[in-house]
C-alpha positions in Angstrom: -9.8 -14.4 -15.3 -12.8 -14.0 -13.0 -15.1 -11.1 -13.7 -15.9 -8.5 -11.1 -13.8 -7.2 -8.3 -10.7 -9.2 -7.2 -9.4 -9.5 -3.7 -5.9 -8.2 -3.1 -4.5 -9.9 0.0 -2.8 -8.0 2.7 0.2 -10.5 2.4 2.4 -7.8 1.0 3.4 -6.9 4.5 3.1 -8.6 7.9 2.4 -6.1 10.7 4.9 -6.0 13.5 2.8 -3.8 15.8 0.1 -5.5 17.9 -2.8 -3.3 19.0 -1.5 -0.3 20.9 1.5 -2.0 22.3 4.0 0.1 20.4 3.6 3.7 21.6 7.2 4.4 20.5 5.9 4.1 16.9 3.4 6.8 17.4 3.9 9.6 14.9 2.3 12.4 16.9 4.5 15.2 15.8 2.8 17.6 13.2 3.9 17.3 9.6 6.6 19.6 8.3 5.3 23.0 7.2 4.6 23.1 3.4 7.3 24.7 1.2 6.7 28.1 -0.2 4.7 28.3 -3.4 1.6 26.5 -4.5 1.2 22.8 -3.6 -0.5 20.3 -5.9 -2.1 18.6 -2.8 -4.5 20.3 -0.4 -3.2 20.2 3.1 -5.7 19.0 5.7 -5.6 19.0 9.5 -2.8 17.1 11.1 -3.9 13.7 12.5 -2.2 11.4 14.9 -0.9 8.2 13.3 0.5 5.1 14.8 3.2 3.5 12.7 3.9 -0.2 12.6 6.8 -2.3 11.4 6.4 -5.0 8.8 8.2 -7.7 6.6 7.9 -7.3 2.9 6.4 -10.2 0.9 9.1 -9.6 -1.8 11.5 -6.9 -2.9 9.9 -3.7 -4.1 12.3 -0.8 -3.7 13.7 -0.4 -7.2 12.5 -0.5 -10.8 14.3 -3.8 -11.2 12.3 -5.2 -8.3 9.1 -4.1 -10.0 9.8 -5.6 -13.4 11.1 -8.8 -11.8 8.1 -9.5 -9.5 5.1 -7.4 -10.7 2.7 -8.5 -13.4 1.2 -5.1 -13.8 1.9 -1.5 -12.7 -1.4 0.4 -12.3 -2.7 3.9 -11.6 -5.4 3.4 -9.0 -7.8 5.6 -7.0 -9.3 4.5 -3.7 -13.1 5.0 -4.2 -14.5 3.4 -1.0 -13.6 1.8 2.3 -15.2 -0.3 4.9 -14.5 -1.0 8.5 -13.6 -4.5 9.8 -14.6 -4.8 13.5 -12.1 -6.0 16.0 -12.3 -9.4 17.7 -14.4 -10.0 20.8 -11.2 -10.4 22.9 -9.9 -7.1 21.8 -13.2 -5.4 22.6 -13.3 -7.0 26.0 -9.7 -6.0 26.6 -10.4 -2.4 25.6 -7.6 -2.1 23.0 -6.7 -3.6 19.7 -6.9 -3.1 16.0 -9.7 -2.3 13.6 -9.3 -3.6 10.1 -10.2 -1.8 6.9 -11.0 -2.9 3.3 -10.3 -0.5 0.5 -12.0 -0.5 -3.0 -9.6 0.6 -5.7 -10.6 1.6 -9.3 -7.9 1.0 -11.9 -7.6 4.3 -13.8 -4.8 3.2 -16.1 -2.5 0.3 -16.8 1.0 1.7 -17.1 2.9 -1.4 -17.7 2.4 -5.2 -18.0 5.0 -8.0 -17.8 5.2 -9.9 -21.1 4.5 -13.2 -19.2 1.8 -11.9 -17.0 -0.5 -14.8 -16.2 -3.7 -12.7 -16.0 -4.8 -9.5 -17.7 -4.8 -6.4 -15.6 -7.9 -6.0 -13.4 -10.3 -3.2 -13.7 -10.9 -3.0 -9.9 -9.3 -4.3 -6.7 -10.6 -4.9 -3.2 -7.8 -5.1 -0.6 -7.3 -5.4 3.1 -5.3 -2.4 4.3 -4.1 -0.8 7.5 -7.1 0.5 9.6 -7.0 1.9 13.1 -5.9 1.1 16.6 -8.0 1.8 19.7 -7.2 2.1 23.4 -10.1 2.8 25.7 -8.0 3.1 28.9 -7.5 6.4 30.6 -7.9 9.5 28.4 -7.0 7.6 25.2 -10.5 6.7 24.1 -11.1 6.8 20.3 -9.8 5.3 17.1 -6.3 6.4 15.9 -5.1 5.8 12.3 -2.7 2.9 11.8 -0.2 2.8 9.0 2.9 0.7 8.1 6.1 2.7 8.3 7.5 3.6 4.9 4.3 2.8 3.0 1.1 4.5 1.9 -2.0 3.7 3.9 -4.3 3.8 0.8 -7.0 6.3 1.7 -10.3 7.2 0.0 -10.0 9.9 -2.5 -6.3 9.5 -3.2 -4.5 8.1 -6.2 -1.4 6.0 -6.4 0.9 4.2 -8.8 0.9 0.6 -7.6 2.7 -2.6 -8.7 0.7 -5.9 -8.3 1.4 -9.6 -8.8 -1.1 -12.4 -9.5 -0.8 -15.2 -6.9 -2.5 -18.5 -7.7 -4.9 -20.0 -5.1 -3.1 -23.0 -3.6 -6.4 -24.6 -2.8 -7.4 -24.6 -6.5 -6.0 -26.3 -9.6 -7.7 -23.6 -11.8 -5.0 -21.0 -12.9 -7.8 -18.4 -13.1 -8.4 -18.6 -9.4 -6.2 -16.5 -7.2 -5.6 -13.0 -5.9 -3.8 -9.8 -6.9 -1.2 -8.9 -4.3 1.2 -6.1 -3.7 4.9 -6.7 -3.5 5.9 -4.9 -0.3 6.2 -1.5 1.3 7.8 0.0 -1.8 5.1 -1.1 -4.3 3.0 2.1 -4.0 3.9 5.7 -4.9 1.4 8.6 -4.2 0.0 10.2 -7.3 -2.5 12.8 -6.5 -3.4 15.4 -9.1 -1.1 13.7 -11.6 2.0 14.5 -9.5 4.3 11.5 -8.8 5.1 11.5 -5.1 2.5 13.9 -3.9 -0.4 12.6 -1.9 -1.0 10.2 1.0 2.0 8.5 2.6 2.1 6.9 6.1 -1.5 8.2 6.7 -0.6 11.9 6.0 -1.1 14.1 3.0 2.2 15.5 1.7 3.1 18.0 -0.9 5.8 17.2 -3.5 8.5 19.0 -1.5 7.4 17.1 1.6 7.4 13.9 -0.4 11.0 14.4 -1.6 12.2 15.0 2.0 10.4 12.0 3.5 11.4 9.7 0.6 15.1 10.5 1.2 14.8 8.9 4.7 13.3 5.7 3.3 14.7 2.6 1.7 12.9 2.9 -1.7 15.4 4.0 -4.3 12.6 4.3 -6.8 10.6 6.8 -4.8 13.7 8.9 -4.3 14.4 8.9 -8.0 10.9 9.3 -9.4 9.3 11.9 -7.1 8.4 15.0 -9.2 9.2 13.2 -12.5 6.6 12.5 -15.1 4.8 9.2 -15.1 6.1 8.6 -18.6 9.6 8.6 -17.3 8.7 5.8 -15.0 7.1 3.9 -17.9 10.4 4.3 -19.9 12.3 2.8 -17.0 9.9 -0.1 -16.7 10.2 -0.8 -20.4 14.0 -0.6 -20.6 15.0 -2.3 -17.3 15.8 -6.0 -17.5 14.3 -8.3 -14.8 16.7 -10.4 -12.7 16.1 -14.1 -12.0 13.4 -14.5 -9.4 14.3 -16.1 -6.2 12.6 -19.5 -5.6 9.8 -19.0 -3.1 8.2 -21.7 -1.0 4.8 -22.7 -2.3 1.8 -21.5 -0.3 -0.1 -24.1 1.6 -3.9 -24.5 1.2 -5.7 -23.0 4.2 -9.5 -23.5 4.3 -9.9 -21.8 7.7 -11.9 -18.8 6.4 -13.8 -20.7 3.7 
């Protein structure tokens, strides 16, 4: 395994929203009011978020999906982020997407597959959803972009995340590759040690809000685990049998960005 920070590719999902061309995906309504009683997550000001559609790289909505495809399940905290400037064409057009890279520190390794090809990393650098911009009319300024049904991975927030090692198709060295997520269901908010509470779709939600929003999604695991202890998730990971992995087409070597 290479030392230092590893790159986690954005291949877990393929965005289906281009620039600002999908206003119907804008989540402009304010978040639901917090439930009565103390919340484990501080509620900040409501921000406008543009949501996009995507295609999962692999199944990720159940515990069985995780133990089948993931090599490790980690507790991570986003410690830094950097902006990736839009293309020249987008700038000239006055609308487009601004990328973002997130730096993740691995706080704990919850579970590892017995046949994991690489030891769990200590840190990850990954390309994540950034912002959209539209400088026409009165819409100037950057607006958060997030994939629908997924956490955006924001600085200061913690998550439980499943990752898989993917070999570099341009190298014969098994130690050369990237850590990648599985799909939209591979991440569960985990602020203040509360499973489910934290950032989701670019907004900070309390546990009660998380339970309500997860009921609308496709992830059976999130619906089941929200509010439970992380040890109960670990028990499920240890006792669930993986199914046979579907055969996937091998990746082709692409030297465009090298």
